[in-house]
N, C-alpha and C positions, 0 to 999 in steps of 0.2 A: 250757918251757911253750908249748903250741901256741896261736898267735893268727893270725887272718886279718883283714886290713883290707880293707874295700871303700871306695868313695868316701864313704859316710855311716855305716858301721857298723864296730864292732870285735866279732869273734867270738872268744870267749876261754873259758877254763875258769872254774869257779864260785868265787866268794868268799863267805865267811860273810855279808858285808853284803848279798848278793843275795837272801837267803832271804825277807825280808819283802816286797820288791817282787815277787818271783815268786809268793809266796803270794797277794798281792792280785790278780795276773793269774789265778791258778788259782781264786780265789774267784768269778770272774765267770762266771755260767752261760752267757752268750753265747760266751765264749772256749772253754769246755770242752764245749759242745754236741756237737761233732764229734770229740772226743778221748776215747779209752778208753771208759769206761762212760757218758760224757756228763754226769757229775755234777761239780759244783765240788769242789775238794780243799782240805782244811784245811792249816794251817801244818805240822802234824806229817806229813801225807801228802806235802806239798811237800818237806819235809826228807828224807823217804825217797826221793822221786824224784831229788833232787839227789845223794844218796848213791849210789843205783843208777847214775846217769849217770857219776859219777866212778869207780865201780868198773869200768864198761864201758870207760872210757878206759884204766884200768890193765891190764885183761885183753885188750882187742881192739886198742888203739892208735887208736881213734876213739870218738866218743861225742857227747853233746849239748853244744853251746856255749851260753854266755850271749850274748845279743845286746844290745850296748850302743850307744847313739847316740854317735857321735864328738863331735858338737857340744856335747852337754849332759852326757854321762856317764850318762844315764838308762838303766835296764834296760828294754828293749822286750819281751823275751821269751826264747824258746829256739828253737834250730834244731839239728838234728844227725842223727846216724846211730845206728842200733841194729840188733841182730840180731833180726829179727821172730820172735815166737812164734806169732802168729796173723795172719790166717787160715791154714789148712793149706796153701793154694796158694803161699804165700810164706814159710812157716816155715823158719827157718834162713838166709834171705837177708838181706842188709843193706838196710835201709829208711831212707829220709829222711823227716823230719817236722819240723813247726814249730808254734809257738803264740806269738802276739803279743798284748800288751794291746790292748784295743779302741781306745784312743786312737791307736794306731799303724797301724790298718787303713787300706787304701785309699791308701797313700803309696808303695807299691812296696818296702817294707822286706822283706816275706816273699820276694818274688822275688829281691831282691838277696842276702839271707842264704842262701836255698836254692841259688842259683846258685853262690855261693862254696863252700858245703858240698859240692855235687855235684862241683865241680872238685877240691876237696880229696880226696874219696873216690876219684875215678877217676885223678887225676894224681899226687897226693902219696902216697896210701895204696896205690895200685896195684890197686884193686879192678877187676874186669872187668865188674861189673854192680851196679846199684842199683835197688831197687824202691820203690814207694810205694802207699799205700792212702788213699782218701778215700771218705766217704759219697757215695752217688749224688746227694743233694740239696745237696752242698757245692760249689756252682759256683765260689766264690772259690778254694778249694784246687785244684780241677780246672784252673782258669785258670793258676795258678802252675805246676802240673805240665806243662801245655802249653808254657808259656814256657821251661821247662827242657829241652824236647825229648823228654820222656818219652812213651812210646806206651801207649795203652790196651791192656791184655792180657786183659781178661775181667772177670768179676764174682765175688763171693762173698757169703756172708751173714755178718754180724757174729756172732761166737760167743756173745755175751751177750744182745744185744737183737734180733737178727734183721734189722737194717737192711741194705739192699743196699749193698755196697761195690764201688767201682771199683778195679781193680788196674792199676798202671802199672809200666813198667820201661824201663830204658835200659842198653844195653851200651856198653862203651868204644868200639867201632867206630862207634856211632851218635852219640856225644857230639861236639858242636862248641862250643868255648868262645867 
């Protein structure tokens, strides 16, 4: 079982007990505003997400981790890697992404979890490149991407709602842990 420990977090595969907590995170419109179609997700949709993430682990050797607080065991959210389907400019490339419950925002957890995941991608899984996408008005995510050392590489339009997206990337040669 793949696990990563950071000073404050445990990144791990998903347990059945995580579903309700993740569903509560997915039900928050503020959390989901910049993810996918921007709409909250139901318990059933969250279960489908976790199932798809676990299938990606089995097929690709990487996927989306559950983010657990070491001190309390609380599920803070999700961070991980996926093969991007959209936008076209990054389709087929490995992308990093995250979502945390609103009570966990502003504490550095997203940066800590994303840094560990990027290191996992480039050093443990041997990927040569990782990309990311965020909405142009999502300054918090752009800030995390900057902390990771990811470079802005252009823009694209969201295929569903037309929002402007910022595209980021980092190659193994640019990565510094």
